[in-house]
C-alpha positions as MATLAB code, in Angstrom:
seq = 'MKINKDDLKKLSRLVMFELDDAQLEKLQVEFEDILSNFKQIEKLDTSNVKAMNYPISNSSNKLRDDRDVYQADQKIAQKTAKETLGDFVKV';
ca = [
      18.538   23.417   -8.597;
      15.228   25.702   -8.702;
      14.964   27.623   -5.869;
      10.424   27.451   -4.504;
       9.590   30.858   -3.139;
       8.745   29.406    0.420;
      13.130   28.241    0.366;
      12.937   31.967   -0.089;
      10.486   32.821    2.477;
      13.235   30.990    5.320;
      15.870   32.388    3.898;
      14.352   36.002    4.356;
      13.028   35.062    7.773;
      16.341   33.875    8.995;
      17.815   36.520    8.271;
      15.305   39.307    9.445;
      13.987   40.516    5.402;
      11.118   41.341    5.600;
      10.252   40.374    1.248;
       6.679   40.318   -0.316;
       5.488   38.255   -3.262;
       7.405   40.858   -6.414;
      10.263   41.082   -3.895;
      10.423   37.034   -3.564;
      10.132   36.575   -7.234;
      12.872   38.522   -8.261;
      14.948   36.701   -5.671;
      13.891   33.895   -6.953;
      14.926   34.680  -10.745;
      18.421   36.307   -9.588;
      19.367   32.998   -7.325;
      18.002   30.593  -10.096;
      21.025   32.872  -12.242;
      23.949   32.538   -9.357;
      22.965   29.065   -9.218;
      23.600   28.063  -13.730;
      26.417   29.917  -13.362;
      28.083   28.009  -10.493;
      27.273   24.954  -12.714;
      28.737   26.721  -15.659;
      31.709   26.666  -13.111;
      31.802   23.447  -12.864;
      32.023   21.259  -15.516;
      35.278   23.889  -16.083;
      38.226   20.646  -15.979;
      40.925   21.764  -13.792;
      42.473   18.420  -12.832;
      45.773   20.055  -14.866;
      45.446   22.837  -13.091;
      47.699   23.536  -10.079;
      46.517   24.178   -6.755;
      47.924   26.966   -4.549;
      47.290   28.453   -0.851;
      47.104   32.544   -2.145;
      45.716   33.292   -5.182;
      48.533   35.650   -5.936;
      52.313   34.315   -5.474;
      53.559   37.988   -5.257;
      56.123   38.051   -1.982;
      55.645   41.990   -1.349;
      52.884   40.884    0.661;
      54.272   40.232    3.909;
      52.892   41.244    6.966;
      54.838   44.229    8.524;
      57.698   43.271   11.871;
      56.441   43.697   15.423;
      57.615   47.264   16.902;
      57.042   48.410   19.519;
      55.264   52.100   19.339;
      54.875   55.058   21.055;
      51.122   55.043   22.542;
      49.137   58.105   24.624;
      48.992   57.482   28.025;
      45.356   56.559   29.495;
      45.660   59.538   31.445;
      46.019   62.170   28.686;
      43.864   60.599   26.490;
      40.789   60.915   28.508;
      42.128   64.390   29.449;
      41.072   65.534   26.043;
      38.075   63.362   25.440;
      35.427   65.584   24.713;
      33.869   62.687   27.026;
      34.262   59.580   29.451;
      32.712   56.977   30.594;
      34.531   55.658   33.647;
      37.912   54.614   32.437;
      36.700   55.146   28.757;
      36.662   57.137   26.182;
      33.041   57.689   25.014;
      33.386   57.991   21.270;
];
């Protein structure tokens, strides 16, 4: 698939980037390389590959159990803060 400069200009406006012609040319080449790599990936035969819900089947990657933990009182936290704004600590 070919990417033209007009498409890149539209894309750059959408993401609020200002690109000159040299940058557009470089970006055009890079996009075409990326799309070429995806075409190679699409050619792979994955018919005998089992679908995975998670790429890592390690059982140690479980979420921790929720438990009560001590939280500082808001008034104490505000007293030790350098600066506050209403009920909030200003950072």
